[in-house]
N, C-alpha and C positions, 0 to 999 in steps of 0.2 A: 463286075457285079453291077446289075442295073439298078436304077433308082428305087423301084418298089422293094427289091430285096434289101437295099440299104435302110429303107424306112422301117422294115420289119425288124432288122437287127438292132437298130437304134431304139425302137420301142421296147424290144426284149431286154436290152441293156438297162434302160431306164427303169423297167419294172423290177429287175433284179436289185438295182440300187435302192429303189423305194422299199422293197421287202427287207433288205438288209438294214436300212435306216429304221424302219418300224420295229424290226426285231431287236435293234440295239438302242431303242429309244430311252433316253435318260432325262430326268427332270433337272432343270437348272436350280431347283430349290431342294435341298436335302431335308427330308422329313426329320423333325426333332426327335431325338431319343431322350426320354425323360432321365434326369440326373437325380439320383438319390444318394447324397454323400453319406458315407459311413462315419460313425462317431470315432474319434481318436483322442488320445491324451498325449500331451507333451508340452514342451516349452512354448511353442508357437501357438498351440491351441489355447493354452492358459493366457498367453498374451492377448489373443483375440477376445477372450472372455472379458479381460480387464478393460480393453479399449472399447468394446461394445457397451459395457456397463457405464463407463464414463461418458461416452458420447451420447447415449440415450438419456442419461440423467441430466446432462447439460441441456439437451434439447427440450425435454419435458419440464424441467424444474426452473430454468432461467426466467421465464415470464412471471413467475410467482415470487421472485426475490424482490425485496424492498430496499429503497435507498432514499434516505431523508435529504431532500433538497430545499426544505423550508415550506412555508405555507402557500407559496404562490406557484409551485411547480409540481408535476406528478412525482409520486414516490416509487414508481416502478423502476427497478434497476436498469433494465434494458427495454427500451421502448422506441418504436418508430412511429412518431406522432404525425400522421399524414395530415390531420385536420389543421394543426398549427405549424406544419412543416418544420418539425424538429426531430432530431435523432439523439436519444439519451443512452449513454452507456456508463453506468455508475457515476463517477464525478465529471464525466465529459459530456458536454452538450454541443451538438453540431447544428449550425444554422444552414439554411439553403445556400447562402453565398459562400459557405465553407465546405461545399461538396467535395472539394479537392482532397479533404481528409479521407472521405469514403473511397475516392478513386485511388488514393495512396494505399489504403488498406487492401484494396483489390489487387493492385500491382504487387504489393508485398506478398499476398497470398499466391499469386502466380509465380513470382520468382522463387518463393519458398517451395512450391511444387516442383519447379525445375530443379532446384537444389536436391531435394529428396530423391527425385527420379534419377538424377545423374549419379547418385551414390548408391541407392538401394533399389533401383528399378521401380516397378509399379507397387511400391509399398503403400501409397495412398489407396490404390484400388484394393489391395488385399486386406486393409485394416480399418480405414476411416472413411471411405467413400460411403455416402448414405445408401446407395444401392446395395453395397456389400453388407453394411450393418443390418439393414432391415431384412435382407434375404437370409442372412445368417440367423436372425431371430426367428423368422418364419420356418426355417429348416429345423431348428431345435424343437419348435412346437410340433411340426410334422413328425419328427422322430419320436417325440413323447407319445403321440397319439397312435401313429401307424406302426411304430417299431423301427428298428435299425434298417440298414441297407437291404438285407435279404428279405425281411418282412415287407418292406415297402415295394420291392420288386414283385413279390408274390401277390400283394394286394392290387398292384397296378394291372397285373395280368388276369386277376380273378374277375368273373362276371359280376355285373351289378346285382346286388342283393341287399337285404335289410342291414346286414353287418357293415358292408362297404358303404352304403348310403349314410348310415349313422356316423361312421368315422369321418366321412367327407363333410357332413354337415357340422359336426363338432369342430373339425379343423378349420373350415372356412369361416365359421362363426367367430372363432378366436382371432383369426386373421383380420376379419372385418372390424372387430372391436379395436384391435391395435391400429388399423388404418384410420378409423374414426378419431382415435386419440391423437394420431399423428397430424391429421388435418386440423383438429381442434387446437392443438398446441400452437400451430403456426399462426392462427389469427390472434392469439393472445399477445403476440409481439407487437401488434399494431393498435392496441387499446388497453385500457386498464383491465388486467386479467380478471380480478374478482367481479368487477361490474359487468364485463362482457359475458362472463360465464353465467351470471344470473339472467341477463337478457337473453342469452342464447337458449337456455333450457326453458325459459318462459315464453319463447316464441316472439320476443320483442327485439331481437338483434337485427341490424340492417341486412338486406337481402344479399349484399356482397359477402357477408360473413358465411351465410349458409352455402352460397355458391362456391366459395373458396374451400370450405370443408368438404363439400361433395367432390370437387375436382381432385383434391389431394387424397381423399379417401380412395377414390377410384384408381388413381395412379399408384398409390402405395400397395393396394390390394392386388392389382394386376402385375405390376413390375416385380414386387417382392415375392408374390405367391406363385405366379405362373410363368412369366417371361424369364426371370432369374438370369441365368448365364447368357441367354439370348440378348439381353440388353447390353451386357458387357462385350459380347463378341460382335454383334451386328449394329447396334444402335449408338453406342458411345464412341465419340471421335477420339477420346484420349489414347487408346491403345495405338492408334495410327500416328499420333503426334509424338508419342514418347520415344520412338526410335531415334529421332533426331537429337535427343537429350542424353542418350546412353552411349557409352563407348566401351572399350575393352577393359576399363578399370571400374566399371559399375558392377556391384554385387548382384547377382541374379540367382534364382533357384535353378540349379544345374544338376543333371544326371551325369555322373562320371562314367562315361562309356568304357574307358580303359580299365576300370575296375569291375564293371558289371557284366561286360560282354566276354564270351557268349553266355547267354542265360541258361540256367539249368536248375532243376529242383535239388533239394538237399540230398535226396536218394541218388540222383545221377552224379552229383559232385562227390559223394562218398565212394561210388563205384569207380569213378574216373578222376582221381585226384589231379589237380593242376590243369584240367581241361576247361572247366567252366569258371566263369567269373563269380562275383559275389551276389549278383542279382538272381534270386530264386524264382522269379516270374510269378510272384504271389498276387500281383495286381492290387496290392493294398494302396499303392500310391495313386492308382486310378480311382479306386473305390472311395477314397476320402476327398477327392478333388471336387470342389463346388461347381466347377465348369465342365467336369467330365473328360478332361484331356489326359493324355498319357505323356508325362513329363519326359519319359525315356525317348520320345521322338524329337526332343530338342526344344529350344525356345520357340514359342508360338503365341499367337495373338490371344488365345484363350487363357493363358497363364496370367493370373492376377497377383502372383507373388505372395500368396497367403502363407506358404511354407508348410501347409498341413501334410503335404507329401513327405516332407523331411521328418516330421514326427512319426508318421506311419512307417517309413523305411527304417528309421533308427530303432523303433520298437521291434521290428522284424529282425534286424541285425543283432539286437541284444538276445533275442530268442534263439537264433541259430549260431550264436557265438562268433560273429564276424564284426569287423570294425565298423563303427558308425561313420556317417558322412558319405555314404554312397550317393545320396541326394543331399545337396548342401547349398548354402549361400556361398557363392564363390565368383570371382571375376574371371574373365577369359584369360587374362594374363596369369593369374594364379593357377587356373586349371591347367594351362600349358606347362607351367613350372612343376606342378605336382605330377603331371604325366611323365615328365622327365626325371622325376625323383628329387627335384630340388625343393627347398623350403619356400613357402609362400612369402610374399612381401608383407611388410608391416601394414596393418589395417589403416594406420594413420597416413601412410603414403598413398593409399587408394582414396582416402578422403581429401587430403590436402594436396590438390593438384590444380593447375591453372583454371580449369573450367569451374570447379566448385568454389575456388577462392573468388573468382569473378562474380559468380552468382551471390555468394555471401556478402561480398563488398557492396554490390548493388542493393541487396536486401537491407543490409545494415545502414547504408547511407540514407535510404528513404525513411527508415525507421527513426534514425537520429534527427533527420530534418523535420519530420512530423512532430517528434517530441519537443524539439526546440521551438517550433511554431506554436504548439499548444501552450508551452510555458511562457511565451512572450506575447501572445496575442492579447489585444485589448478587448475588454468587455463593453466598450463604448464605441459607437461608430456613427459617422455623419456622412450624408450625401446631399448634394445641393443641385437643385434644378431651377434654372432661371426661366421666368415666364417670357414667352416670345410674342405674345399678342396682348397689349403692345410691349415692345422691348423697353420702353421708358415712358415716363409721363413728366411733362414740364409743369412744375408747380408755380403758383402765383408769386411766390417770393423769389423766383429765379432759380431755385434749386431743382434738381432732377430726382425722380423716384424710380427705382427698379423694384420688381417684385420677385420673390424667391419662395420655393417650397423646400423646406428642410425635412429630411427623413433621419430621425435620430434613433438608433438601435440600442436599446438597453438589453444587454445579454446576460444580466444577472437576474437571479430568481427572487428579487425584492424590488420594491419601488425605489427610485433614486431621484434626488433633487439635482437639477442640472442647470448650468449657466452657459448661454450662447453669447459669444462676443465676436466682434469683427476687428480686423487690423489690416493696415495697408493703405487706407485712405483717410486723410486728416479730416476731422470735424464731421465725419459721417455718423449718422444715427440710424437705429433700427427700432421697430416696434412690431408687435404681432397683430393679427387681425382682430383679436378681442381687446385691443388697446386703442390708443389714439396718438396723433402726431404730438400732442402736448406731453404725452408720457414717454416720448422717444428718448433713447439714450444709446450708449454703446454696448449694452448688455440686455439680455432677456433671460429671466429665470422661469423655468418650467419644471414640471414633475413628470417623469416617465414611468408608466406602469411596469410591473415586473415582466421580464421575458417578452418584450413587445417592441414594436416600432411606432414611434410618435411622428405624426405628420404635423409640421409647424409651418404655417404660412407667415412669411416675414416681409415687411416693407422696409426699404432702405432709401434714405434721402441723403444726397451729398451735393456739394456746390456744382452749379451748372457750368462753371469755368474749369476747363480741364480737357484732357484728351478724350476722343470719342470712345476709346476702350481702355479701361484701367483695371488691372488685376488687384484683387484683395483676397483675404482669407476669412472664412468662418471657422470658429473653434468652439467645440463643446467640451465642458469640463464638469466632472462630478463634484458636488459639494458635500460629500460624505467622507468618512475616514478611509474608505477603500480607494478613493481618488480615481484617476484615469482621465484621459482626454483623447480627442481626435480632431483632425483639421482637414479641410478641403478648400482648395483654391478655386475661385471662380472670377467673374469679371463684372465690372460696372459699366453701363453704356450711357452715353450722352449724345445729344444731337451734334452732328459735325459742324464746326465753325467754318464759315465761308472764308477763303483766303483773301 
């Protein structure tokens, strides 16, 4: 074959391939199929109702709870006071230098999440995740306005008209009100809730408050109302992390294929006894799923372990007179044992295993350590900074003076009378910048305002005869019935003596 003929054949082959590719063109992005979960009743649905009510109540009500801390501290039970750099939680007050308590709480939350995941799979996702809670709330509102699953499907396919527009506007308006309330509740954690509420509705609140409410309103409205399961499947990283925390003894929502397959309707099963499994292919488990997956296809990233499919399947099994548990919370080990006709292991054996015990030990150790530190921490703190320019001053009487800045932290919500003393250098005296050398002694008495840091400039004089560097200690003591003290070591400098 000559070269021109080869070129013609090659071009023809390329054309055929191109036509085949165009004919078989597929999108890398699958178009979303709207999910309209069907209402269901059962143990897990009622459990979700209780958890949703509790979590929403905690979120919306907490900023309005009061806690008496005295006349000098805010009375809001939970408050992140950014202006004064404080975090209040009932009787606990966290200062900026105690941020390790907040870090400890975050670590405990992470380890607790690992613990729950290793035992119950994605129970956090199914019951207490904010995305799940608000999406569930929005879906109940949607079901109330548009009807149950079938009615919502019909409305979705119906052309736009006055009735459909009216339903959409009512639904979206309620969603928007909930979203605004959600964003509004968040800002109340960062300022006195009643005062900020008055300022907010009067148009006098800071711009950051309105910006925060706008952002959280938009995210709640979009994520809870429209993205829904897409957030869980495509945006959230947790489903991809959790696989490393589960093993064959983690309880997961599982479809028991050995019981359900092959599938067949009740009529088919009655005609051919013993041929079909318990699954009658009613699709109730799919219809109630908030992410629209089919649990019968096995464990998948879209399953948030909400267990609503268990309620739906149990209800159907009751109606057709077959045993419950075709879909159930079960571990892979117990599933294999049940398939062989053996009894499942004790639930406690699945919970009390090395992985979960290690998680619990770490979680408990951090909690006990934080409680111990909270119980033994001092409410009085001192830090010392020596002036470096000049490092010392030679006085006319031969003594040497050093200058220091003391920061005394009063962590109680009332003013306190304090005494500052020094030790470690004989015959040394101190005085503050509002006193004089004639009033110098080995102690200074001052008053610290409530919940504040006092900056005290101190002058110290000691004999000029001595080492170039000599260590000593500043100590602050409370002169009230509560007591308490703190100390910090520093050094005194003199000119070096020539050998």
